[in-house]
BALO-885677 format. One record per residue (C-alpha): residue in three letters; z, x, y. Coordinates in steps of 0.05 Angstrom, whole numbers, always signed. Layout:
BEGIN
REC   res        z        x        y
REC   ALA        Z        X        Y
...
***
This chain:
BEGIN
REC   res        z        x        y
REC   UNK     -581     +555     -243
REC   UNK     -510     +565     -244
REC   UNK     -470     +520     -190
REC   UNK     -429     +548     -137
REC   UNK     -367     +539     -145
REC   UNK     -329     +482     -109
REC   UNK     -291     +499      -49
REC   UNK     -221     +488      -56
REC   UNK     -179     +472      +14
REC   UNK     -110     +466      -10
REC   UNK      -77     +533       +3
REC   UNK       +3     +502      -25
REC   UNK      +23     +546      -81
REC   UNK      +67     +482     -112
REC   UNK      +64     +418     -120
REC   UNK     +126     +390      -79
REC   UNK     +146     +311      -85
REC   UNK     +120     +303      -10
REC   UNK      +57     +309      -45
REC   UNK      +65     +246      -74
REC   UNK      +92     +220       -7
REC   UNK      +29     +175       +6
REC   UNK      +29     +226      +74
REC   UNK       +4     +287     +100
REC   UNK      +16     +335      +38
REC   UNK      -18     +277       -2
REC   UNK      -75     +283      +34
REC   UNK      -78     +354      +40
REC   UNK      -70     +354      -51
REC   UNK     -128     +287      -55
REC   UNK     -185     +327       -6
REC   UNK     -175     +395      -17
REC   UNK     -168     +405      -91
REC   UNK     -176     +321     -128
REC   UNK     -228     +308      -95
REC   UNK     -270     +374      -98
REC   UNK     -262     +386     -152
REC   UNK     -280     +311     -189
REC   UNK     -348     +313     -128
REC   UNK     -320     +266      -81
REC   UNK     -300     +200     -112
REC   UNK     -281     +141      -73
REC   UNK     -212     +151      -30
REC   UNK     -190      +86      -12
REC   UNK     -150      +31      -44
REC   UNK     -203      +10     -105
REC   UNK     -274      +33     -122
REC   UNK     -337      -10     -108
REC   UNK     -378      -15     -172
REC   UNK     -446      -58     -181
REC   UNK     -455      -80     -250
REC   UNK     -512     -137     -272
REC   UNK     -514     -158     -194
REC   UNK     -443     -158     -191
REC   UNK     -396     -128     -145
REC   UNK     -336      -98     -172
REC   UNK     -271      -74     -159
REC   UNK     -234      -17     -197
REC   UNK     -165      +22     -185
REC   UNK     -124      +59     -210
REC   UNK      -45      +61     -193
REC   UNK      +33     +104     -221
REC   UNK      +97      +64     -217
REC   UNK     +166     +116     -227
REC   UNK     +203      +76     -174
REC   UNK     +287      +83     -181
REC   UNK     +322      +53     -213
REC   UNK     +286      +13     -254
REC   UNK     +311      -55     -228
REC   UNK     +335      -69     -149
REC   UNK     +337     -128     -100
REC   UNK     +290     -175     -107
REC   UNK     +240     -144     -156
REC   UNK     +232      -80     -221
REC   UNK     +184      -37     -239
REC   UNK     +141      -82     -281
REC   UNK     +128     -137     -235
REC   UNK     +117      -70     -177
REC   UNK      +65      -53     -243
REC   UNK      +19     -118     -226
REC   UNK      +32     -131     -163
REC   UNK      +16      -58     -118
REC   UNK      -52      -67     -174
REC   UNK      -62     -123     -159
REC   UNK      -57     -113      -73
REC   UNK     -104      -57      -88
REC   UNK     -155      -97     -102
REC   UNK     -139     -159      -69
REC   UNK     -150     -111       +9
REC   UNK     -219      -91      -25
REC   UNK     -248     -154      -19
REC   UNK     -234     -168      -94
REC   UNK     -201     -225     -133
REC   UNK     -165     -191     -191
REC   UNK     -177     -217     -254
REC   UNK     -156     -166     -304
REC   UNK     -103     -104     -313
REC   UNK      -87      -48     -366
REC   UNK      -21      -20     -368
REC   UNK      +10      +36     -407
REC   UNK      +79      +51     -405
REC   UNK     +102     +116     -417
REC   UNK     +170     +108     -449
REC   UNK     +242     +161     -441
REC   UNK     +270     +171     -519
REC   UNK     +339     +135     -510
REC   UNK     +314      +80     -467
REC   UNK     +349       +2     -487
REC   UNK     +308      -28     -517
REC   UNK     +334      -91     -480
REC   UNK     +311      -56     -411
REC   UNK     +243      -65     -430
REC   UNK     +246     -121     -454
REC   UNK     +253     -141     -390
REC   UNK     +203     -109     -352
REC   UNK     +157     -131     -401
REC   UNK     +178     -202     -383
REC   UNK     +175     -183     -311
REC   UNK     +103     -153     -311
REC   UNK      +83     -222     -348
REC   UNK     +112     -259     -309
REC   UNK      +87     -224     -244
REC   UNK       +5     -228     -279
REC   UNK      +22     -298     -293
REC   UNK      +41     -309     -219
REC   UNK      -19     -271     -202
REC   UNK      -67     -300     -227
REC   UNK      -86     -239     -274
REC   UNK      -93     -218     -344
REC   UNK      -55     -164     -385
REC   UNK     -114     -150     -436
REC   UNK      -94      -88     -452
REC   UNK      -54      -15     -446
REC   UNK      -27      +43     -482
REC   UNK      +49      +75     -500
REC   UNK      +73     +132     -505
REC   UNK     +144     +153     -517
REC   UNK     +175     +225     -486
REC   UNK     +231     +268     -491
REC   UNK     +302     +247     -467
REC   UNK     +311     +272     -391
REC   UNK     +248     +261     -381
REC   UNK     +205     +197     -343
REC   UNK     +262     +168     -308
REC   UNK     +281     +116     -375
REC   UNK     +211      +81     -360
REC   UNK     +145     +101     -329
REC   UNK      +91      +59     -326
REC   UNK       +9      +74     -305
REC   UNK      -40      +21     -289
REC   UNK     -109       -3     -287
REC   UNK     -144      -68     -256
REC   UNK     -203      -96     -247
REC   UNK     -230     -151     -192
REC   UNK     -296     -188     -168
REC   UNK     -312     -164     -102
REC   UNK     -325     -224      -57
REC   UNK     -403     -214      -30
REC   UNK     -387     -257      +44
REC   UNK     -347     -192      +60
REC   UNK     -364     -127      +80
REC   UNK     -296      -84      +93
REC   UNK     -308      -14     +117
REC   UNK     -278      +34     +179
REC   UNK     -338      +44     +202
REC   UNK     -339      -39     +218
REC   UNK     -294      -40     +270
REC   UNK     -297      -35     +326
REC   UNK     -256      -27     +403
REC   UNK     -220      -89     +409
REC   UNK     -211     -117     +344
REC   UNK     -148     -139     +328
REC   UNK      -94     -117     +278
REC   UNK      -59     -156     +237
REC   UNK       +0     -144     +198
REC   UNK      +16     -204     +150
REC   UNK      +99     -193     +157
REC   UNK     +163     -152     +167
REC   UNK     +157      -61     +143
REC   UNK     +206      -34     +112
REC   UNK     +244      -73      +83
REC   UNK     +206      -49       +4
REC   UNK     +237      +27      +23
REC   UNK     +308      +10      +50
REC   UNK     +324      -40      -22
REC   UNK     +305      +28      -61
REC   UNK     +346      +62      -16
REC   UNK     +404      +13      -18
REC   UNK     +393       +4      -80
REC   UNK     +406      +79     -104
REC   UNK     +475      +78      -70
REC   UNK     +456     +142      -27
REC   UNK     +470      +98      +42
REC   UNK     +543      +65      +59
REC   UNK     +522       +5      +94
REC   UNK     +511      -64      +63
REC   UNK     +454      -96      +72
REC   UNK     +423     -175      +42
REC   UNK     +362     -143      +35
REC   UNK     +304     -133      -19
REC   UNK     +241     -120      -31
REC   UNK     +174     -161       -5
REC   UNK     +140     -151      -75
REC   UNK      +90     -206      -70
REC   UNK      +24     -215      -85
REC   UNK      -27     -220      -22
REC   UNK      -84     -235      -55
REC   UNK      -65     -316      -38
REC   UNK      -56     -290      +43
REC   UNK     -121     -247      +26
REC   UNK     -158     -303       +4
REC   UNK     -133     -351      +69
REC   UNK     -174     -299     +107
REC   UNK     -235     -293      +64
REC   UNK     -238     -372      +68
REC   UNK     -226     -388     +138
REC   UNK     -252     -316     +182
REC   UNK     -299     -271     +132
REC   UNK     -355     -248     +181
REC   UNK     -297     -234     +226
REC   UNK     -251     -173     +167
REC   UNK     -268     -114     +194
REC   UNK     -212      -70     +136
REC   UNK     -159      -77     +101
REC   UNK     -104      -46      +78
REC   UNK      -28      -50      +36
REC   UNK      +19       -4      +78
REC   UNK      +47      +32      +19
REC   UNK      +67     +106       +3
REC   UNK      +64     +130      +80
REC   UNK      +75      +58     +107
REC   UNK      +40      +30     +167
REC   UNK      +31      +89     +206
REC   UNK       -2     +130     +151
REC   UNK      -54      +74     +138
REC   UNK      -64      +60     +207
REC   UNK      -74     +127     +227
REC   UNK     -124     +146     +163
REC   UNK     -165      +92     +192
REC   UNK     -162     +117     +261
REC   UNK     -187     +188     +234
REC   UNK     -245     +160     +192
REC   UNK     -268     +102     +261
REC   UNK     -255     +167     +300
REC   UNK     -214     +110     +352
REC   UNK     -155      +99     +366
REC   UNK     -109      +47     +347
REC   UNK      -44       +6     +394
REC   UNK       +6      -19     +367
REC   UNK      +68      -59     +413
REC   UNK     +117      -48     +390
REC   UNK     +149     -111     +413
REC   UNK     +108     -148     +363
REC   UNK     +115      -98     +302
REC   UNK     +162     -144     +261
REC   UNK     +222     -108     +226
REC   UNK     +285     -147     +201
REC   UNK     +347     -122     +232
REC   UNK     +368      -86     +163
REC   UNK     +313      -45     +158
REC   UNK     +329      -18     +239
REC   UNK     +385       +4     +234
REC   UNK     +385      +27     +167
REC   UNK     +325      +70     +203
REC   UNK     +369      +90     +255
REC   UNK     +426     +119     +219
REC   UNK     +373     +158     +183
REC   UNK     +329     +177     +231
REC   UNK     +274     +147     +197
REC   UNK     +214     +105     +238
REC   UNK     +189      +30     +208
REC   UNK     +132      +50     +217
REC   UNK     +125     +110     +153
REC   UNK     +171      +58     +108
REC   UNK     +138      +39      +42
REC   UNK     +127      -37      +38
REC   UNK     +100      -62      -27
REC   UNK      +80     -143       -5
REC   UNK      +52     -134      +60
REC   UNK      -14     -115      +86
REC   UNK      -53     -106     +143
REC   UNK     -120     -124     +161
REC   UNK     -172     -119     +226
REC   UNK     -205     -184     +257
REC   UNK     -254     -184     +311
REC   UNK     -230     -204     +375
REC   UNK     -264     -286     +375
REC   UNK     -236     -287     +300
REC   UNK     -153     -263     +312
REC   UNK     -125     -323     +326
REC   UNK     -157     -365     +269
REC   UNK     -136     -311     +218
REC   UNK      -74     -302     +248
REC   UNK      -61     -382     +233
REC   UNK     -103     -369     +161
REC   UNK      -57     -322     +143
REC   UNK      +20     -373     +164
REC   UNK       -5     -432     +130
REC   UNK       -2     -396      +66
REC   UNK      +79     -388      +47
REC   UNK     +113     -327      +62
REC   UNK      +68     -320     +116
REC   UNK     +103     -352     +166
REC   UNK     +128     -280     +203
REC   UNK      +54     -248     +209
REC   UNK      +40     -223     +278
REC   UNK      -21     -187     +304
REC   UNK       +2     -129     +331
REC   UNK      -48      -87     +365
REC   UNK     -123      -75     +382
REC   UNK     -166      -19     +374
REC   UNK     -197      +24     +433
REC   UNK     -242      +81     +426
REC   UNK     -188     +140     +463
REC   UNK     -152     +183     +445
REC   UNK     -203     +185     +387
REC   UNK     -168     +193     +311
REC   UNK     -102     +176     +344
REC   UNK      -39     +122     +334
REC   UNK       +0     +101     +380
REC   UNK      +55      +53     +404
REC   UNK      +70      +20     +480
REC   UNK     +139       -1     +489
REC   UNK     +157      -74     +532
REC   UNK     +168      -23     +585
REC   UNK     +104      +15     +590
REC   UNK     +116      +76     +559
REC   UNK      +84     +101     +501
REC   UNK      +85     +146     +438
REC   UNK      +35     +177     +388
REC   UNK      +47     +155     +314
REC   UNK      +34     +204     +261
REC   UNK      +21     +200     +192
REC   UNK      +92     +202     +151
REC   UNK      +98     +281     +144
REC   UNK     +144     +304      +81
REC   UNK     +172     +249      +32
REC   UNK     +244     +223      +60
REC   UNK     +249     +160       +1
REC   UNK     +223     +187      -76
REC   UNK     +212     +148     -127
REC   UNK     +199      +82      -92
REC   UNK     +142      +58     -122
***
């Protein structure tokens, strides 16, 4: 018996840069074309698998940042941290990584050596092993020097059960630190904005913070995400839509550095849409919120963590902010692609 064809909901006629932004166009591509054809795989940061009584998290990612090196990090360090973080926010201790290198003909061997060293150093800091991978070389002009594709595996902590369906009205929104540092740093590193700023990428492993949360408030952890492409706004919109609840954020509680805020004002961007590579969002039960905040702040680098909002019932599927003056505005997913090649 022949199966009926998979219904395709993707109506765009060609792929654009916006389809890789992590915003609305990305969701159209993934949910309308990729997922239906591949049998609707997990759309979370990592897929959860059971094997021999253990629960494993498996993730994959690709990194196409330009320039390859930037204040605070490089593509090699980013590849490790980004993969580790997808596992961490799934409640999994990162164990091992695979790394595939796509090299452009003409790439300096010295540049490649530096990125391999960055991968090794970042892996050691994150407590994971790079256990294998692959290497390919493409023609000159086809890869911006170096692309990196990764896969990672982690062991899920049995004390947590993270899911949008676990989120309840009254739960609190915890943010681990200032937002927008990575995206604006990359923009400044390209020389596309005449603005001087002592800003650097926030790229780091978030596992130490997640581990502290699990040890302290595991029963109260509902959901976590690292807000990379599309920023905090897109991650929380995805949660609001899936949980069919609303997220109310308090603008004065959201940490944003002056340099990031200034760049966003010049460019007409919202810091909530700017990518981060070393921060995470957690939804925690209200009775656990203060303990969760203190647990993150006790870890080195977590001192600027904040409780920035709460889950409410209505309007379902919406994220909105409230100012100190009492006015409110809806914060939608990222539309378009204002900062291409950021991760």
